C-alpha positions in Angstrom: 39.0 0.8 -10.3 37.6 -2.4 -8.9 36.0 -0.5 -5.9 34.3 1.5 -8.6 32.6 -1.4 -10.7 31.4 -3.0 -7.5 30.3 0.1 -6.8 28.0 0.6 -10.2 27.2 -3.2 -10.0 26.0 -2.6 -6.8 23.4 0.8 -7.3 22.1 -1.5 -10.5 21.0 -4.8 -9.2 19.2 -2.1 -6.1 17.7 -0.8 -8.9 16.3 -3.2 -10.5 14.7 -4.6 -7.2 12.0 -2.3 -7.7 10.3 -2.1 -4.4 7.6 0.4 -3.6 9.2 3.3 -5.0 7.3 5.5 -7.6 7.1 5.0 -11.0 6.1 1.4 -10.7 3.2 1.3 -13.3 -0.3 -0.2 -11.5 -0.6 -4.5 -12.4 -3.3 -5.3 -14.6 -6.0 -6.4 -12.6 -5.2 -4.7 -9.6 -7.1 -2.0 -7.2 -5.7 1.8 -7.3 -6.0 4.0 -3.8 -5.1 6.9 -3.6 -4.1 8.7 -0.3 -4.3 12.2 0.8 -4.3 13.8 3.7 -6.2 12.8 5.2 -8.7 9.9 3.5 -8.5 7.0 1.1 -10.2 7.1 -2.7 -12.4 5.4 -3.0 -13.1 4.8 0.7 -14.8 1.6 0.4 -13.9 -1.7 -1.9 -15.4 -4.8 -2.7 -12.6 -7.8 -3.9 -12.8 -11.3 -3.7 -11.8 -13.0 -1.5 -8.4 -14.7 -1.9 -5.2 -12.6 -2.7 -6.0 -9.0 -3.3 -3.3 -6.3 -5.1 -4.1 -2.7 -4.4 -2.0 0.1 -6.1 -1.6 2.6 -3.3 -0.8 5.8 -4.8 0.6 9.1 -2.2 -1.0 11.9 -3.9 -0.5 13.7 0.0 2.2 16.0 0.8 3.0 13.5 3.9 4.1 9.2 4.5 1.0 7.5 4.3 0.2 4.0 4.9 -2.5 1.0 5.3 -3.2 -1.3 7.6 -6.0 -4.1 6.8 -8.6 -5.2 10.2 -10.4 -8.0 10.8 -14.1 -7.4 12.9 -12.1 -8.2 15.8 -9.2 -5.9 15.4 -6.2 -8.5 13.9 -4.3 -7.3 11.5 -4.7 -9.3 7.8 -2.2 -7.0 5.8 0.0 -4.1 6.5 1.7 -1.9 3.2 4.8 -0.4 3.6 5.1 3.3 4.3 4.3 5.6 1.0 6.4 8.5 0.8 4.3 12.1 -1.0 4.6 11.6 -4.0 4.8 7.9 -4.4 3.4 4.5 -5.2 3.5 1.1 -3.6 1.9 -2.3 -4.8 0.5 -4.0 -1.5 -0.7 -7.6 -1.6 -2.8 -9.2 0.6 -1.9 -13.4 0.3 -4.9 -14.4 1.5 -8.1 -12.1 2.8 -11.0 -14.8 4.4 -14.6 -13.7 3.0 -15.8 -10.9 5.5 -15.2 -7.7 6.1 -12.8 -5.3 7.1 -11.4 -1.7 8.0 -8.8 -0.1 6.9 -6.7 2.5 8.1 -3.2 4.7 8.1 -2.1 3.7 11.6 0.4 7.3 11.0 -0.1 8.8 14.3 -3.6 10.8 14.2 -4.5 9.8 10.5 -6.7 7.7 11.4 -8.5 10.4 14.2 -8.5 12.6 11.1 -10.6 10.4 9.1 -7.9 7.8 7.6 -10.2 5.2 7.4 -12.4 2.7 4.8 -14.5 -0.6 4.8 -13.2 -3.6 2.7 -15.4 -6.8 1.7 -14.5 -9.6 0.7 -16.8 -12.0 -1.4 
């Protein structure tokens, strides 16, 4: 009986942790980006510099992610892998003013056109 109670408590705690799973509501002030095979919509983003919150929705049939790179190729942010039909709140805590590219870095996805531009002002 004790094991059952401990198991149920563990499941309840894990469920409460949330994470990037589906059913997450879009946070106020975030920018929604839909990912499909093989595109981001919108593919051009303009955001204020500093903290940036993106609401990634995978409307495709395979997993996707988002990697933000500056002009030198340095990664400024990387989301978790978002399963098909799932969503994820992707926060970049400090994005400097400038022009960036974002891609899906799953094998072949960028080559198929899954990329975009982001300008932080």
